C-alpha positions in Angstrom: 218.4 -0.6 -100.5 220.6 0.1 -97.6 224.3 0.7 -97.7 225.8 -1.1 -94.6 229.5 -0.5 -93.6 231.0 -3.2 -91.1 234.2 -1.9 -89.4 237.0 -4.3 -87.7 240.7 -4.4 -87.4 240.8 -7.6 -89.2 239.3 -10.9 -90.0 236.7 -10.8 -87.2 234.4 -8.5 -89.2 234.3 -11.4 -92.0 232.5 -13.7 -89.3 229.7 -10.9 -88.9 229.6 -10.1 -92.5 228.8 -13.7 -93.4 225.9 -13.9 -90.7 224.5 -10.5 -91.9 224.7 -11.7 -95.5 222.8 -15.0 -94.4 220.2 -13.2 -92.3 219.6 -9.9 -94.2 220.5 -10.3 -98.0 218.9 -7.2 -98.9 221.7 -4.5 -98.5 225.0 -3.4 -100.1 227.8 -4.3 -97.8 231.3 -2.9 -97.4 233.6 -4.5 -94.9 236.5 -2.3 -93.7 239.4 -4.4 -92.3 241.5 -1.9 -90.6 244.7 -4.0 -90.5 247.0 -1.1 -90.2 245.7 -0.6 -86.6 245.5 -4.0 -85.7 244.9 -4.9 -82.7 242.3 -2.5 -81.5 242.2 -4.5 -78.2 245.3 -2.8 -76.7 244.5 0.9 -77.8 243.1 3.6 -75.4 239.7 5.0 -75.9 241.0 8.3 -77.1 243.2 6.4 -80.0 240.0 4.3 -80.9 237.9 7.5 -81.3 240.6 9.3 -83.5 241.1 6.0 -85.6 237.3 5.5 -86.0 236.4 9.1 -86.9 239.3 9.1 -89.4 238.0 5.9 -91.1 234.3 6.9 -91.2 235.2 10.0 -93.0 237.4 8.5 -95.4 235.1 5.6 -96.2 232.2 8.0 -96.6 234.0 9.8 -99.4 233.3 6.6 -101.4 230.8 4.5 -100.0 227.8 6.5 -98.7 226.8 4.4 -95.7 223.5 4.7 -93.9 224.4 1.9 -91.4 227.5 1.2 -89.5 227.9 -1.9 -87.8 230.9 -2.0 -85.3 231.9 -5.7 -86.0 234.2 -5.5 -83.1 233.4 -5.9 -79.4 236.3 -3.3 -78.4 234.9 -0.6 -80.8 231.5 -1.1 -79.5 232.5 -0.9 -75.8 234.5 2.3 -76.2 233.6 4.5 -79.0 230.0 3.7 -80.0 228.1 6.3 -77.8 230.5 9.1 -79.1 229.9 8.0 -82.7 226.2 8.1 -82.3 226.2 11.6 -80.9 228.6 13.0 -83.5 227.0 11.3 -86.5 223.4 11.3 -85.4 222.1 10.8 -88.9 223.7 7.4 -89.3 222.5 4.1 -87.5 225.2 2.5 -85.5 224.8 -1.2 -84.4 227.3 -2.4 -82.0 228.6 -6.0 -81.2 228.7 -7.1 -77.5 229.7 -10.4 -75.9 226.7 -13.0 -75.8 226.5 -13.0 -72.1 222.8 -12.8 -71.7 222.1 -15.8 -74.0 224.6 -17.5 -71.6 222.8 -16.6 -68.4 219.6 -18.3 -69.6 221.3 -21.6 -69.2 224.2 -21.2 -66.8 225.1 -19.2 -63.7 227.6 -16.3 -63.6 230.1 -18.2 -61.9 230.2 -20.9 -64.6 230.6 -18.5 -67.6 234.2 -17.6 -69.0 234.4 -14.5 -71.4 237.6 -14.4 -73.4 238.0 -10.9 -75.1 240.6 -8.3 -75.3 241.8 -6.0 -72.3 240.1 -3.1 -73.5 236.7 -4.9 -74.0 236.7 -6.3 -70.4 237.7 -2.9 -69.2 234.9 -1.0 -70.7 232.1 -3.5 -71.4 229.0 -2.6 -69.2 227.6 -6.2 -69.2 231.1 -7.5 -67.7 230.8 -4.8 -65.2 227.3 -5.6 -64.2 227.8 -9.2 -63.9 230.6 -9.5 -61.6 230.9 -13.3 -61.1 231.2 -13.9 -64.6 234.8 -15.1 -65.2 237.0 -13.3 -68.0 240.2 -14.0 -69.7 241.9 -11.4 -71.7 243.8 -12.5 -74.8 245.1 -9.5 -76.7 247.5 -11.5 -78.9 244.9 -14.0 -80.1 243.2 -11.6 -82.8 246.5 -11.1 -84.5 247.4 -14.7 -84.3 243.9 -15.5 -86.1 244.7 -13.2 -88.7 248.1 -14.7 -89.4 246.9 -18.3 -89.5 243.6 -18.0 -91.2 244.5 -20.5 -93.7 245.8 -23.0 -90.9 243.7 -22.2 -88.0 244.6 -25.7 -86.3 248.2 -24.3 -85.2 246.5 -22.4 -82.8 245.4 -25.5 -80.7 248.3 -25.6 -78.4 247.9 -21.8 -77.8 244.4 -22.3 -76.7 245.0 -25.3 -74.5 247.7 -23.3 -72.8 245.8 -20.0 -72.3 242.2 -21.2 -71.5 242.0 -23.3 -68.4 239.7 -23.5 -65.4 236.3 -24.7 -64.3 233.3 -23.3 -66.5 230.5 -24.6 -68.4 230.1 -21.9 -71.1 232.7 -19.9 -73.2 231.6 -16.6 -74.5 233.7 -15.1 -77.3 234.1 -11.6 -76.8 236.0 -10.9 -79.9 234.5 -11.3 -83.2 238.0 -12.8 -84.5 237.6 -15.6 -81.9 234.6 -17.3 -83.9 237.6 -18.4 -86.3 238.6 -20.9 -83.3 235.2 -21.9 -82.0 235.6 -25.3 -83.7 238.9 -25.7 -81.8 237.3 -24.6 -78.5 234.5 -27.4 -79.2 237.2 -30.1 -79.6 239.4 -29.0 -76.6 236.3 -28.5 -74.3 233.5 -30.9 -75.9 231.2 -30.5 -72.9 231.4 -26.7 -72.9 228.9 -24.4 -74.8 230.2 -21.8 -77.0 228.4 -18.4 -77.4 229.1 -15.6 -80.0 227.3 -12.5 -81.1 227.0 -12.8 -84.9 223.6 -13.9 -85.2 222.3 -11.3 -82.6 224.0 -8.4 -84.8 222.5 -9.7 -88.1 219.0 -9.9 -86.5 219.5 -6.4 -85.1 220.2 -5.2 -88.4 217.3 -6.7 -90.2 215.1 -4.9 -87.9 216.2 -1.6 -89.3 215.6 -3.0 -93.1 212.1 -2.1 -94.3 212.7 -3.1 -98.2 213.5 -6.5 -99.0 215.1 -7.1 -102.5 216.7 -10.3 -103.8 220.0 -8.7 -104.6 223.0 -7.5 -102.5 226.5 -6.5 -103.1 229.4 -7.6 -100.9 232.9 -5.7 -100.9 235.8 -6.2 -98.8 238.5 -3.3 -98.2 241.5 -3.7 -96.4 244.3 -1.3 -96.0 246.9 -4.0 -96.3 246.3 -5.4 -99.7 248.3 -8.6 -99.1 245.5 -9.6 -96.8 242.6 -9.2 -99.4 243.2 -12.7 -101.0 243.3 -14.5 -97.5 240.2 -12.5 -96.4 238.1 -13.3 -99.5 239.2 -17.0 -99.1 238.0 -17.0 -95.5 234.7 -15.4 -96.4 233.9 -18.1 -98.8 235.5 -21.0 -96.9 236.1 -20.3 -93.4 
């Protein structure tokens, strides 16, 4: 049985964790919610490399992970290549905006990616597809974490921030899955894309032994968030 570590700055990793458990219930999972460094989206590449190395070394001291999932678009876009090079005995799986699936049904000009500034700046797919629209929402991830138990209060924020002519919205931050139902309510004719299932299927491709048992742990460096995060895991 593989030990799988998921890392995010907050509740976004829970969305990836839930899908991984659904698709691949054959691993022991630890989700590390790095709330102390929330948000990742406004930090430099150097800062994120230092933060990630410190987190990996600290976590490995008590959880011997074999696979690391960056359950965060920002971490994936900025540090995954460096981590693969430094820790070449560990399998790293990233999370990228689901632009490719959106392009199967829509033209570039009809797609809006909402993400953090760092993801937009460093993501290779966004750079490649220059006609895809994008909107940076650095403050949305912290707002989601603050309002996990009352996510409907963010409807006015979303209506104010997300405007324009588009047919598809790509959620370029794992936190944003929490507001996908609100986006469907505001834009009922717009298709919403996220990356959770793609990450889960990628994980399953590395699993050769399937057992009908697994363990899930959530570790948060702000203990006051744990109850809220577990509630979201089971009810979100």
